Structure formats: structure tokens, C-alpha cells
N, C-alpha and C positions, 0 to 999 in steps of 0.2 A: 311367390308372385305378389302377395299383398305388400311385402316390404318394398318391392320394386315400384308398385303403383303409388304408394304413399310417397316414396322418394321422388318420383317423377312429378307428382302434383306439388310437392313442396318446392322443387326446383322451379316450376312454373310460377309459383307465387313470388319467389325471389326475383326471377327474371322480369316479371311484370313491373317491378319497381323501376327498371331502367328506362321505361317508356315515359315516365313523368320526371325522372331525375334531371334530364337536360333542361327542363323548363324551370327547375328550382334554382339552378346556378345563376350567379349574378354577373360575374365578369370573365368567365372562361369561354373561349371559342370551342367549337366542336372538336377540334384537334386536341386542344388543351385538356378538355374534360375526358376524352377517350384515353389519352395518354396518362392522365392522372389516375383514372380508375384502374387501368391495367398495370401501371407501375406499382400501385398499392397491392394488387393481386400478386404480382411477381415478387415483391419484397416480402410479403407474408409467406408465400410458398418457399422462398429461399431460406427464410428464418426457420421454418419447420424442417426443411431438408438438412440443415446444419445440425439438427438435434438427433438425427437418425444415423445408423451405421452407413458407411460409404458403399456397402454392398447393394444398397437400394437406389443408388444413383443410376441414371440411364446410360446405356451403351451409346456409341455413336449413332447407330441405326435408330435406336429409340429416340434419341435427341432430335434427329432430323424429322422423324414422324411427328413428334410433339411440336416442333417449330412450324411445320407445314400446316398441321391442324389448328394451331393457335391463330394463324392468319385467317383461316376460313371461319372459325367459330368465335373469334374474339376481336382482335384489332381491326381486321378488315371489315368484318360484319358490323361491329358496333359503330365504327366511324361512319359507315354508310347510313346506319340507322339514325344516328344523331343528326346527320345532315338532312335525312328525310324528315325527321321531326321538326327541324328548324324551318324547312321550306313548306311542309304540308301539314303540320300539326301532329297531334298524337293519334287521333282516331283512325284515319285512313292508313297510315303506315302500319299500325298495329293489326289492322285487318289483312293487309297484304302479308305481313309476317304470319298472320293466322292461317294462311293457306299451307304453311309448312306441313301440318299434320296430313293434309290430303296427299301431298307429294311423297311423304315418307310412307304413308299407308300404301300407295300405289307401287313405290319402288322398293320397299322393304318387306313385302309380304312373305311370310314363311312358305316354303315350298309345299308343305302339306295342308295348308289352309285354303279352303274353297273361297272363291270370290263372292259367292252367294252369302257366305257367313259375314263377310265384311261390308256388304252392300248397305245394310241398315245404318251402321255407324257412319259410313261415308256419305250417304244421302242426308242424314240429319246434320252433320257438320257442314256440308255444302249449302243446305237450305238456311242454316243459321248464319253462315257467312254472307249469303245473298241478302237476307233480311237486314243484317247489320249494315251492309254497304248501302242498301236502299235507305235506311233510316238516317245514316250519317251523311250520305250524298244529298239528301233532301233538306238537311239542316245547315245552311250556310252559317248560321250564328254559332253553331258548335265549333266549326272550323275557325271562326274568328276568335273564340275564347281560347282556342289552343295556340293562338299567336301565329297561325299559318297564313300564307297568301291565299287570296280568294280562289275558288275553283275556276279554272280556265286561264289563269295567269301562267307565264313561263316558269316562275318560281315554284308554283304548286306542282306542275307536271315534272319539273326537275326533281322535286322531292319524291314523287311517285317512282321515277326511274331509279333513284337511290334505293328506295325500299324494295323494288323488284330485285335488284342485284344483291342486296343484303339477304333477301329470302333465298336466292339461289346459292349463295355462299353457305348459309347455315344448313340448308337441306343437304348439301354435300358433306358438311361437317358431321351432321347427325348420323348419316349413313356410314361414313368412313370411320368415325369414332367408335360406333357400335361394333363394326367389323373388326377394328383393331383390338378392342378389349376382349372380344370373344376369341380372337386368335392368340391372345397373350393372357391366359387365365392366371398366370403367376404374378401378374402386376395388379395389385389391389387398387380399389377406387381412390383411396387417399393419395397413394404414391403417384398415380397418373394425374390426379388433379394438381399435385405439386409440380410435376414435370411440365404440364401444360402451363402452369402459372409462371414458372421461370422463363419459358419460351415466350409467353405472352408479354412478360415484363420487358424482355430484351427488344421485342418488336415495338412495344410502346415507347421505349427510350429512343430508338431510331426514328420513330414517327415524330416525337416531340423535338428532337434535335434538328430534324429536317424541316418541319413545318410549324412547330409550336412557337408560342410567344416567349420572348426573352425572360429569364428567371427574375431579373430585377424589376421588369415591368409587371410581371405577375404578382410579385410580393407587394408592390405598391398599390395594387388595385383594391378598391373598397369591397368588403365582403369576401376577401380571399380566404380567411380562416374558415368561414362557413362552407365555401366551395371546396376547400381541401378536405373538410370533414365528410362532405358528400362523396368525394372521390374515394376516400378510405372506406366509408361505409358500403358503397356499392362494389368496391374492389374486393372486400373481404366477404360481404354477405351475398351480393348478387353475382359474384364471379367465383371465388374459391369455394364457398359453401354450396352454392347452386351447382357448380361443376362436380363436386363430390357427390351430391345427391343424384345428379344426372348419370354419373358413372355407375352408381349403384343400380339405378333403373336399367341402364344399358346392359349391364352384366346379367340381369335377371329376366329381362323381357325381350321380346323380338323388336326389331327396328320399327315394324309397323305399329305395334302397340305403344312403344315409346313415342312415336310420332303423334299418335292420337292424344297422348297426355299433354303434348305441347299446347293443345287447345286451352289448357288451364292458364298458360302465359297470357293469351289473348284476353281471357275472362278477367284475370287480375289486373292487366294493363288498363282495361276499360273501367274496372271498378276504381282503381286509383285515380284515373283521369276524371271520372265523375266526382269523386271526393275533392280533388284538387280544384276543380272548376265550380264546386258547390252546386252541382246539378243532379237531378234525378234522371235516370234513363227513361226514354220514351217507351210507349207500349211495344212498338216494334223491336226496340233494342232489348227490352226485357224478354220478349218471346224468343229472340235470337239467342240470348244467353241460356235460356231453358233448353233450346235445341242443341246448343253446344254441349251442355252437361249430359243430355240424353245420348248424344253421339259418343261421348266418352264411355258411358255405361254399356252401350250397345257393342262398342269395340272390345271392352274388357270381357264381356260375355262371349263374344266370338272367339277370343283367344284362349278361353279356358280349355 
């Protein structure tokens, strides 16, 4: 259980980086950055697969499952998240994504676990989320530093809509991915991360060919080398390695506890955002973070 918890928290720390990465790129559109990140993930996974015996390659049914889950948890989810960050900044989309633990806790509860045992963690997480939303909504300057449209504009609410759909996609991915891994114990976490990576890379290639910027234009843009490095770094670190760690957590923990550990993604996303903007969290934001952490510990205790 401890290994699963640590793996889930580490995955959250890596995933938190993707909330600020879109603000660091110079000349890539949301589609280009999404495609570049997941093409890197796919290429790295394929390179690893070529080094192992063919017996660990997926069957047709397993390949279809990987392809479908890759759209839910990677290309589809992250494209919508990048669009949400473009329109609404970092803080509010990260909080909407931060409700994923609540949905997974409600939808993925083990049959033998009483609701009364889960209630403290659920309430602490919900209260932390409400406090953070209150603090963020009250600070229009913070949204401005995130490069988002002002609250109340069509662009801002379009970003909120993107974030909500992204949240729904990843919630479905989290539940279905955990169920698939438990149903196929013979597939280890690394192998599944590689299969998902190749499927995700194929989806990213189709996305870029359909909606991305022409390669000659991309290569001629200033800062392309730095943008490419960020795609590679987030593709390998925040996609392949994070997925491997998440698979380890999903194999060892219930879906509800895994969902609670996703709170760490929100915490790290906010931490990275504060560092990038050169700001200290307000008192309300600091209290909300403490409640998030307390919710994680309460949920871990309930699942023992």
C-alpha cells in the first residue's frame, strides 16, 4: 500500500507540471504543444518496446483498449486542458480538474468500505476546494497574471467549459484504467505505460496532421528549440514516467484512494503556478492546501 501511495503522489507531482508548461512555450499553439508532448511520449514508448521480446506486445483487443483509453486520458483530455489554460489561466482549470478526486471517491468506492469512513476525507477535500475557489475567484489580478481572459468574458467561460469536459474525460479514464489493470494482472505497469504511449503517439500524430501547424512554419519560429525541449520533457516525464507511476498505484490501491491521491496534482499545479508567477499564496489558499493534505491523510486512513 505504501508503494502505491508514494507512486500516486509522485505521479501527481509530475502531472502538476503540465498546468504551467503551456504558459512557458513561446510559439506553439495548443494543438502543436499537445501533439508534440504526446508524440514524444509515443516515440519513447515505442523505442522501449523495440528492446523487449515480441511476446509482450499487445493483442488486438489490448491495442484497442489502449487506443480508447489514450484518447480519454491523454490526447483528448490534455488538448482540452491546454485550451482551458489558454482561455481561463492556470488556477481555475486546475481547481476544476481538482474535483476529479471527489468523483473517483464517489464512483470508485470499494464495496466493503463504509461511506462514514470516507466522509472525513471527502469533506476536507470539498472544503479545501471551495476555499481555493473563493480565494482565486476573489483575486482578479491572479487571473490576469495567468494570461487568462477576465472573469465574465466569453473566452473565460469557454475555458471553464473546456476544463469541465477535460475533467469528465479523465475521471472516466481513471476508473476504466484501474478496472482494466485489475482485470489483467499479467500486464505489468511498464508494459501498459508503453502500450498507452504508442496509442497516444498515434493519436497525437493524427491530431497534428489534421489541425497542427505546418512543419516548415514550426521550424522557422523563434524559440522552437526550447519549445521542443519542453514537449520532450513533459512527454517523457509528465506522460511516460507519470503513467508508469500511476499504473503502479492503480494496481495496488482502490480507485477511490487513487482518486484521492490526485489531489496532489492540484497542490503541485498551484505550487508551480505560484513559483512561475513569483507570488505567495494568500491565507485562504494556504488553508485550502492544508485541508487538501488533511483530506489525503484521512482517505488513506479510511482505506487501511
